[in-house]
C-alpha positions as CSV (number, residue, x, y, z in Angstrom):
1,X,104.4,-231.5,-30.8
2,X,102.3,-231.6,-27.6
3,X,102.6,-227.8,-26.9
4,X,100.0,-228.0,-24.1
5,X,102.0,-230.6,-22.3
6,X,105.1,-228.3,-22.4
7,X,103.1,-225.4,-21.0
8,X,101.5,-227.7,-18.3
9,X,104.9,-229.0,-17.0
10,X,106.5,-225.6,-17.2
11,X,103.6,-224.2,-15.2
12,X,104.3,-226.8,-12.5
13,X,107.9,-225.8,-12.4
14,X,107.0,-222.1,-11.8
15,X,104.6,-223.1,-9.0
16,X,107.4,-225.2,-7.5
17,X,109.7,-222.2,-7.7
18,X,107.1,-220.1,-5.8
19,X,107.1,-222.8,-3.1
20,X,110.9,-222.9,-2.9
21,X,111.0,-219.1,-2.6
22,X,109.3,-219.5,0.8
23,X,112.6,-220.6,2.3
24,X,114.6,-217.4,1.6
25,X,111.5,-215.5,2.6
26,X,111.6,-217.2,6.0
27,X,115.3,-216.3,6.3
28,X,114.5,-212.7,5.6
29,X,111.7,-212.7,8.2
30,X,114.1,-214.2,10.8
31,X,116.7,-211.5,10.2
32,X,114.0,-208.7,9.8
33,X,115.1,-207.6,6.4
34,X,113.3,-205.4,3.9
35,X,113.6,-207.9,1.1
36,X,110.7,-209.8,2.6
37,X,108.4,-207.8,0.3
38,X,110.6,-208.5,-2.7
39,X,110.2,-212.2,-2.2
40,X,106.4,-211.8,-1.6
41,X,106.1,-210.0,-5.0
42,X,108.1,-212.7,-6.8
43,X,106.1,-215.5,-5.1
44,X,102.9,-213.7,-6.2
45,X,104.0,-213.4,-9.8
46,X,105.1,-217.1,-9.8
47,X,101.8,-218.3,-8.4
48,X,99.7,-216.2,-10.9
49,X,101.7,-217.2,-13.9
50,X,102.1,-220.9,-12.9
51,X,98.4,-221.3,-12.0
52,X,97.3,-219.9,-15.3
53,X,99.6,-222.2,-17.3
54,X,98.6,-225.3,-15.3
55,X,94.8,-224.7,-15.2
56,X,94.6,-223.7,-18.9
57,X,96.3,-227.0,-20.0
58,X,95.4,-229.5,-17.3
59,X,93.4,-231.7,-19.6
60,X,96.2,-232.0,-22.2
61,X,97.4,-235.4,-23.5
62,X,100.3,-236.8,-21.5
63,X,102.1,-238.7,-24.2
64,X,105.5,-237.1,-24.8
65,X,108.5,-237.8,-27.0
66,X,112.1,-236.7,-27.0
67,X,111.1,-233.4,-28.7
68,X,108.8,-232.4,-25.9
69,X,111.4,-233.5,-23.3
70,X,114.1,-231.2,-24.7
71,X,111.9,-228.2,-25.2
72,X,110.3,-228.5,-21.7
73,X,113.7,-228.7,-20.0
74,X,115.1,-225.7,-21.9
75,X,112.0,-223.5,-21.4
76,X,111.8,-224.4,-17.7
77,X,115.4,-223.4,-16.9
78,X,115.0,-220.1,-18.8
79,X,111.8,-219.2,-17.1
80,X,113.1,-220.2,-13.7
81,X,116.0,-217.9,-14.2
82,X,113.8,-215.0,-15.4
83,X,111.6,-215.2,-12.3
84,X,114.4,-216.1,-9.9
85,X,116.2,-212.9,-10.8
86,X,113.3,-210.7,-9.6
87,X,114.1,-210.6,-5.9
88,X,117.7,-209.3,-6.7
89,X,116.3,-206.7,-9.1
90,X,113.3,-205.5,-7.2
91,X,115.3,-205.1,-4.0
92,X,117.8,-202.9,-5.8
93,X,120.7,-204.9,-4.4
94,X,121.5,-205.8,-8.0
95,X,120.1,-202.7,-9.9
96,X,120.6,-204.1,-13.4
97,X,118.1,-206.8,-14.5
98,X,120.8,-208.2,-16.9
99,X,123.2,-208.6,-13.9
100,X,120.4,-210.1,-11.8
101,X,119.6,-212.6,-14.6
102,X,123.3,-213.4,-15.0
103,X,123.6,-214.1,-11.3
104,X,120.5,-216.2,-11.2
105,X,121.5,-218.3,-14.3
106,X,124.9,-218.7,-12.7
107,X,123.1,-220.0,-9.6
108,X,120.7,-222.5,-11.2
109,X,123.3,-223.8,-13.6
110,X,125.6,-224.3,-10.6
111,X,128.3,-222.2,-12.2
112,X,129.2,-219.7,-9.5
113,X,130.3,-216.8,-11.8
114,X,129.3,-213.5,-10.1
115,X,129.0,-209.9,-11.0
116,X,129.0,-208.9,-7.3
117,X,132.0,-206.9,-6.2
118,X,131.2,-207.0,-2.5
119,X,129.1,-210.1,-1.5
120,X,129.2,-209.3,2.3
121,X,126.9,-206.3,2.1
122,X,124.0,-208.3,0.6
123,X,120.9,-209.2,2.6
124,X,121.0,-212.7,4.2
125,X,117.7,-213.7,2.5
126,X,119.1,-212.9,-0.9
127,X,122.4,-214.6,-0.1
128,X,120.4,-217.7,0.9
129,X,118.3,-217.6,-2.3
130,X,121.5,-217.1,-4.3
131,X,123.1,-220.3,-2.8
132,X,119.8,-222.2,-2.7
133,X,119.6,-221.9,-6.5
134,X,122.7,-224.1,-6.7
135,X,121.1,-226.8,-4.7
136,X,117.9,-226.6,-6.8
137,X,119.8,-226.8,-10.1
138,X,122.3,-229.3,-8.9
139,X,120.2,-232.4,-9.4
140,X,117.8,-230.8,-11.8
141,X,114.4,-229.3,-10.9
142,X,112.5,-231.4,-13.4
143,X,114.0,-234.6,-11.8
144,X,112.6,-233.2,-8.5
145,X,109.2,-232.7,-10.1
146,X,109.2,-236.3,-11.4
147,X,110.0,-237.4,-7.8
148,X,107.2,-235.6,-6.1
149,X,104.4,-235.3,-8.7
150,X,102.6,-238.3,-10.0
151,X,104.4,-239.3,-13.2
152,X,102.8,-237.8,-16.3
153,X,104.0,-240.8,-18.4
154,X,106.6,-243.5,-18.3
155,X,108.0,-241.6,-21.3
156,X,109.1,-238.9,-18.8
157,X,112.5,-240.6,-19.2
158,X,112.8,-238.2,-22.1
159,X,112.8,-235.3,-19.6
160,X,115.3,-237.0,-17.4
161,X,117.7,-237.6,-20.4
162,X,117.4,-234.0,-21.4
163,X,118.3,-232.7,-17.9
164,X,120.7,-235.3,-16.3
165,X,124.3,-234.8,-17.5
166,X,126.2,-237.6,-19.3
167,X,126.4,-239.5,-22.6
168,X,124.1,-242.3,-21.3
169,X,121.1,-241.8,-18.9
170,X,119.2,-244.8,-17.7
171,X,116.8,-245.8,-14.9
172,X,118.1,-247.3,-11.6
173,X,114.7,-249.0,-11.2
174,X,111.9,-249.8,-13.7
175,X,109.9,-246.6,-12.9
176,X,111.3,-243.2,-13.8
177,X,109.6,-241.6,-10.7
178,X,111.3,-244.1,-8.4
179,X,114.6,-243.4,-10.0
180,X,114.1,-239.7,-9.5
181,X,113.1,-240.2,-5.8
182,X,116.2,-242.4,-5.2
183,X,118.5,-239.8,-6.7
184,X,117.0,-237.0,-4.6
185,X,117.1,-239.0,-1.4
186,X,120.8,-239.6,-1.9
187,X,121.3,-235.9,-2.7
188,X,119.4,-234.8,0.5
189,X,121.3,-237.3,2.7
190,X,124.7,-236.1,1.5
191,X,123.5,-232.5,1.9
192,X,122.5,-233.1,5.6
193,X,125.7,-234.9,6.4
194,X,127.9,-232.1,5.1
195,X,125.7,-229.4,6.8
196,X,126.2,-231.2,10.2
197,X,129.9,-231.5,9.7
198,X,130.3,-227.8,8.8
199,X,128.4,-226.8,12.0
200,X,130.7,-229.1,14.0
201,X,133.7,-227.3,12.3
202,X,132.6,-223.9,13.6
203,X,130.1,-222.5,11.1
204,X,126.7,-221.3,12.2
205,X,123.6,-222.9,10.7
206,X,123.2,-220.1,8.1
207,X,126.8,-220.4,6.9
208,X,126.7,-224.2,6.9
209,X,123.5,-224.2,4.8
210,X,124.7,-221.8,2.1
211,X,128.1,-223.5,1.8
212,X,126.5,-226.9,1.7
213,X,124.1,-225.8,-1.1
214,X,127.2,-224.5,-3.0
215,X,129.0,-227.8,-2.5
216,X,126.1,-230.1,-3.2
217,X,125.2,-228.3,-6.4
218,X,128.9,-227.9,-7.2
219,X,128.2,-224.2,-7.7
220,X,130.5,-222.3,-5.4
221,X,128.5,-219.2,-4.3
222,X,129.7,-218.1,-0.9
223,X,128.9,-215.3,1.5
224,X,132.4,-213.9,2.0
225,X,134.6,-212.0,-0.4
226,X,137.4,-214.5,0.2
227,X,135.2,-217.5,-0.5
228,X,136.3,-220.3,2.0
229,X,139.7,-218.9,2.9
230,X,138.7,-217.5,6.3
231,X,137.1,-220.7,7.6
232,X,138.8,-223.4,9.7
233,X,141.1,-226.0,8.2
234,X,138.5,-228.7,9.3
235,X,135.8,-227.0,7.2
236,X,138.1,-226.5,4.2
237,X,138.9,-230.3,4.3
238,X,135.3,-231.1,4.7
239,X,134.3,-229.1,1.7
240,X,137.2,-230.6,-0.3
241,X,135.9,-234.1,0.4
242,X,132.3,-233.3,-0.4
243,X,133.2,-231.5,-3.6
244,X,134.8,-234.7,-4.7
245,X,131.9,-236.8,-3.6
246,X,129.3,-234.7,-5.4
247,X,131.4,-235.1,-8.6
248,X,130.8,-238.9,-8.5
249,X,128.0,-240.6,-10.5
250,X,125.1,-240.9,-8.1
251,X,124.3,-244.4,-9.5
252,X,127.4,-245.6,-7.6
253,X,126.1,-244.3,-4.3
254,X,122.9,-246.3,-5.0
255,X,124.9,-249.4,-5.7
256,X,126.8,-248.9,-2.4
257,X,123.4,-248.6,-0.6
258,X,122.5,-251.9,-2.1
259,X,125.7,-253.3,-0.7
260,X,127.1,-253.9,-4.2
261,X,130.3,-252.2,-3.3
262,X,132.4,-254.3,-5.6
263,X,130.2,-253.5,-8.6
264,X,130.5,-249.8,-7.8
265,X,134.3,-250.0,-7.4
266,X,134.5,-251.6,-10.9
267,X,133.5,-248.3,-12.5
268,X,136.2,-247.2,-15.0
269,X,135.0,-243.6,-14.8
270,X,135.4,-243.5,-11.0
271,X,139.0,-244.8,-11.1
272,X,139.9,-242.4,-13.9
273,X,138.3,-239.6,-11.9
274,X,140.3,-240.5,-8.8
275,X,143.5,-241.0,-10.7
276,X,143.3,-237.6,-12.5
277,X,142.6,-236.0,-9.1
278,X,145.6,-237.6,-7.4
279,X,148.0,-236.9,-10.3
280,X,146.9,-233.3,-10.5
281,X,147.2,-232.6,-6.8
282,X,150.7,-234.2,-6.8
283,X,151.9,-232.1,-9.7
284,X,150.5,-228.8,-8.3
285,X,152.0,-229.5,-4.8
286,X,155.5,-230.0,-6.4
287,X,155.0,-226.9,-8.6
288,X,153.7,-224.5,-5.9
289,X,155.8,-225.7,-2.9
290,X,158.1,-222.8,-3.0
291,X,155.1,-220.4,-2.9
292,X,153.5,-222.0,0.1
293,X,154.1,-222.1,3.9
294,X,155.4,-225.6,3.9
295,X,154.2,-229.0,2.5
296,X,150.9,-229.0,4.5
297,X,149.8,-225.7,3.2
298,X,150.7,-226.6,-0.4
299,X,148.8,-229.9,-0.1
300,X,145.7,-228.3,1.4
301,X,145.6,-225.6,-1.4
302,X,146.3,-228.1,-4.2
303,X,143.8,-230.6,-2.9
304,X,141.1,-228.0,-2.4
305,X,141.5,-226.2,-5.7
306,X,141.8,-229.4,-7.8
307,X,138.6,-230.7,-6.1
308,X,136.9,-227.3,-6.7
309,X,137.8,-227.0,-10.4
310,X,137.4,-230.7,-11.3
311,X,134.0,-230.9,-9.6
312,X,133.3,-227.5,-11.2
313,X,132.3,-226.0,-7.9
314,X,134.5,-222.9,-7.9
315,X,135.2,-222.3,-4.2
316,X,138.7,-221.0,-3.4
317,X,141.0,-220.6,-0.4
318,X,143.7,-218.7,-2.2
319,X,144.4,-216.8,-5.5
320,X,145.5,-219.5,-7.9
321,X,146.0,-216.7,-10.4
322,X,149.5,-216.3,-9.0
323,X,150.4,-219.9,-9.4
324,X,153.1,-221.0,-12.0
325,X,152.0,-221.7,-15.6
326,X,152.1,-225.5,-15.1
327,X,149.6,-225.4,-12.3
328,X,147.3,-223.0,-14.1
329,X,147.5,-225.1,-17.2
330,X,146.5,-228.2,-15.2
331,X,143.5,-226.3,-13.8
332,X,142.5,-225.2,-17.3
333,X,142.6,-228.8,-18.5
334,X,140.5,-229.9,-15.5
335,X,138.0,-227.1,-16.4
336,X,137.2,-228.9,-19.6
337,X,137.3,-232.5,-18.3
338,X,135.0,-232.0,-15.4
339,X,133.8,-234.9,-13.2
340,X,131.7,-237.9,-13.7
341,X,128.5,-238.3,-15.7
342,X,125.4,-238.5,-13.5
343,X,126.8,-236.2,-10.9
344,X,126.0,-232.5,-10.1
345,X,129.2,-231.4,-11.8
346,X,129.8,-229.8,-15.1
347,X,132.5,-230.1,-17.8
348,X,132.7,-232.5,-20.7
349,X,132.5,-235.5,-18.3
350,X,135.1,-238.1,-17.8
351,X,133.0,-240.8,-19.5
352,X,132.9,-238.8,-22.7
353,X,136.7,-238.4,-22.6
354,X,137.1,-242.2,-22.1
355,X,134.8,-242.9,-25.0
356,X,136.7,-240.4,-27.2
357,X,140.1,-242.0,-26.3
358,X,138.8,-245.5,-26.9
359,X,137.3,-244.4,-30.2
360,X,140.6,-243.0,-31.4
361,X,142.4,-246.2,-30.4
362,X,139.8,-248.2,-32.3
363,X,140.3,-246.1,-35.4
364,X,144.1,-246.5,-35.2
365,X,143.6,-250.3,-35.0
366,X,141.4,-250.1,-38.1
367,X,144.1,-248.3,-40.0
368,X,146.5,-251.2,-39.3
369,X,143.9,-254.0,-39.6
370,X,141.1,-252.7,-41.8
371,X,139.0,-255.9,-41.5
372,X,139.0,-255.8,-37.7
373,X,135.6,-255.4,-36.1
374,X,135.7,-254.2,-32.5
375,X,133.3,-252.8,-30.0
376,X,134.0,-250.0,-27.5
377,X,133.4,-251.3,-24.0
378,X,132.9,-249.3,-20.8
379,X,132.6,-251.1,-17.4
380,X,132.3,-254.4,-19.2
381,X,129.5,-253.4,-21.4
382,X,129.6,-252.8,-25.2
383,X,128.5,-249.3,-26.2
384,X,126.2,-249.0,-29.1
385,X,127.5,-247.1,-32.1
386,X,124.8,-244.4,-31.6
387,X,126.3,-243.5,-28.2
388,X,129.8,-243.3,-29.7
389,X,128.5,-241.2,-32.6
390,X,126.6,-238.9,-30.2
391,X,129.8,-238.4,-28.2
392,X,131.8,-237.2,-31.3
393,X,128.8,-234.9,-32.3
394,X,128.7,-233.5,-28.8
395,X,132.5,-232.6,-28.8
396,X,132.1,-231.0,-32.3
397,X,129.1,-228.9,-31.3
398,X,130.7,-228.0,-28.0
399,X,133.7,-226.4,-29.5
400,X,131.8,-224.7,-32.3
401,X,129.6,-223.0,-29.7
402,X,132.5,-222.4,-27.4
403,X,134.4,-220.4,-30.0
404,X,131.3,-218.6,-31.2
405,X,130.7,-217.3,-27.7
406,X,134.4,-216.5,-27.3
407,X,134.2,-214.4,-30.5
408,X,131.2,-212.5,-29.1
409,X,132.8,-211.5,-25.8
410,X,136.1,-210.7,-27.5
411,X,134.5,-207.4,-28.5
412,X,135.0,-206.3,-24.9
413,X,138.4,-204.8,-24.0
414,X,139.8,-207.7,-22.0
415,X,142.9,-209.8,-22.7
416,X,142.6,-213.3,-24.3
417,X,143.3,-215.2,-21.1
418,X,140.5,-213.4,-19.4
419,X,138.0,-214.0,-22.3
420,X,139.1,-217.6,-22.9
421,X,138.9,-218.6,-19.2
422,X,135.6,-216.7,-18.8
423,X,134.0,-218.8,-21.6
424,X,135.6,-222.0,-20.3
425,X,134.5,-221.3,-16.7
426,X,130.9,-220.5,-17.8
427,X,130.5,-223.2,-20.4
428,X,131.8,-225.8,-18.0
429,X,129.9,-224.4,-15.0
430,X,132.9,-223.6,-12.9
431,X,132.7,-219.9,-12.1
432,X,136.2,-218.4,-11.6
433,X,138.6,-218.2,-14.4
434,X,141.9,-216.4,-14.7
435,X,143.0,-212.7,-14.6
436,X,140.0,-210.4,-14.4
437,X,137.6,-213.3,-13.7
438,X,139.9,-215.1,-11.3
439,X,139.0,-216.2,-7.8
440,X,139.4,-212.6,-6.4
441,X,137.7,-211.0,-9.5
442,X,134.3,-211.0,-11.0
443,X,132.3,-210.6,-14.3
444,X,130.9,-207.1,-13.6
445,X,133.1,-205.4,-16.2
446,X,131.6,-207.3,-19.2
447,X,129.1,-205.6,-21.5
448,X,125.4,-206.5,-21.5
449,X,125.8,-208.5,-24.7
450,X,128.8,-210.4,-23.2
451,X,126.8,-211.2,-20.0
452,X,123.9,-212.5,-22.0
453,X,126.3,-214.6,-24.2
454,X,128.0,-216.0,-21.0
455,X,124.5,-216.7,-19.5
456,X,123.8,-218.7,-22.6
457,X,127.1,-220.5,-22.2
458,X,126.1,-221.5,-18.6
459,X,122.8,-222.8,-19.8
460,X,124.4,-224.7,-22.7
461,X,126.9,-226.3,-20.3
462,X,124.4,-227.3,-17.6
463,X,121.8,-228.7,-20.1
464,X,124.5,-230.2,-22.2
465,X,123.8,-228.1,-25.3
466,X,121.0,-230.0,-27.1
467,X,117.9,-228.8,-25.2
468,X,118.8,-225.1,-25.8
469,X,119.9,-225.7,-29.4
470,X,116.7,-227.7,-30.2
471,X,114.6,-225.0,-28.5
472,X,115.6,-222.5,-31.3
473,X,115.9,-225.0,-34.1
474,X,113.1,-224.6,-36.8
475,X,112.9,-228.4,-37.2
476,X,111.8,-228.7,-33.5
477,X,108.7,-226.7,-34.2
478,X,107.9,-228.2,-37.6
479,X,104.7,-230.2,-37.8
480,X,106.6,-233.0,-39.6
481,X,107.8,-235.8,-37.3
């Protein structure tokens, strides 16, 4: 394993984090807040550590393989969270480092789960950093590094595959760096459009920025205790639309830019995504109509929350904890399904669900016609058997780890619905669950062990399990290839 390369790239990530911390520092300066010094200390620590790591390994070999890609991604995300938690902890606004780490992991993994009981008393600089972590983690910080730093190797596709969610990750153009740049340009363009619309809808620049970060990264951190409920209907609808958009595979946006709209619209995953959304909204509107102030109110709440849960954003405009069982069950199912591969959303991904269903159908055909040989096709292309096998392996490992974490947090004195939804919400990077961890609740009551376990669940969900598992697997560090 090229250990020096791993240290080299991770050092660059820490230096990048120091640069990104300048934005919340500027916000703190503008508002004249004391947390300016907390950001300065964190930036100093990041610069020192990152510089030592980069300078001590700058002459390392640049050839990497899948092993280095997975380990680099896992270590980078953990170290980013460790350092990113420092401003919260040093300021004393989150006095427990475990809580600060939980909040930061929740931010970078675009989960939106919080331990804060009263968000509105926090400094604006820290609120900005809290939401900005969503935007950073949404597309993936290593993808950003590949976009702005000269490519270390064309094999950096291994890093991209380890960080970008989905069963299949490919290049939009021949060069990985160009692919990364295209993805980020689309990401930035959508971010700016939403920010302008939110300002037009009545938010000030600070509010529009933090809520756009939360939407773009499909994270859901807000600055008010009622999330989005107190904002205008225009802004609620705008956020609804953009949560849906950021749940779509970014490759489709690229095809649209190339004027290949018909090709983009042939995406099976896109149509399944839209169909699930429309069916879910319809069922919830019918189920909650009696609890709402008319059809318009029921439609707005259903459309918003289905968009929020399906895109794994986690914003809310009402307490869906009080909805009937059917509506809550629909939201629970959507927690697991998630949105499209290649988006900023979490969950299992619709493409995996499609592959799983097609695989089951193929196996049933084989039972009736044993000699039949058939390929699983997606968007007109045959999937190789390795992709199908990987999908089944992912589902198996997902549920093994899911129930292992559920078992750990069950030691706390919470009911099963709270524990189950907490693990589901963290593993699928959603944020709010039901009961104690519902849209008007938080994760503050969990023990230190449970918070660490749920932090692990968030990282497993965002990195799609394998980078974190391989980081601790003995075979990864073995000298044998």
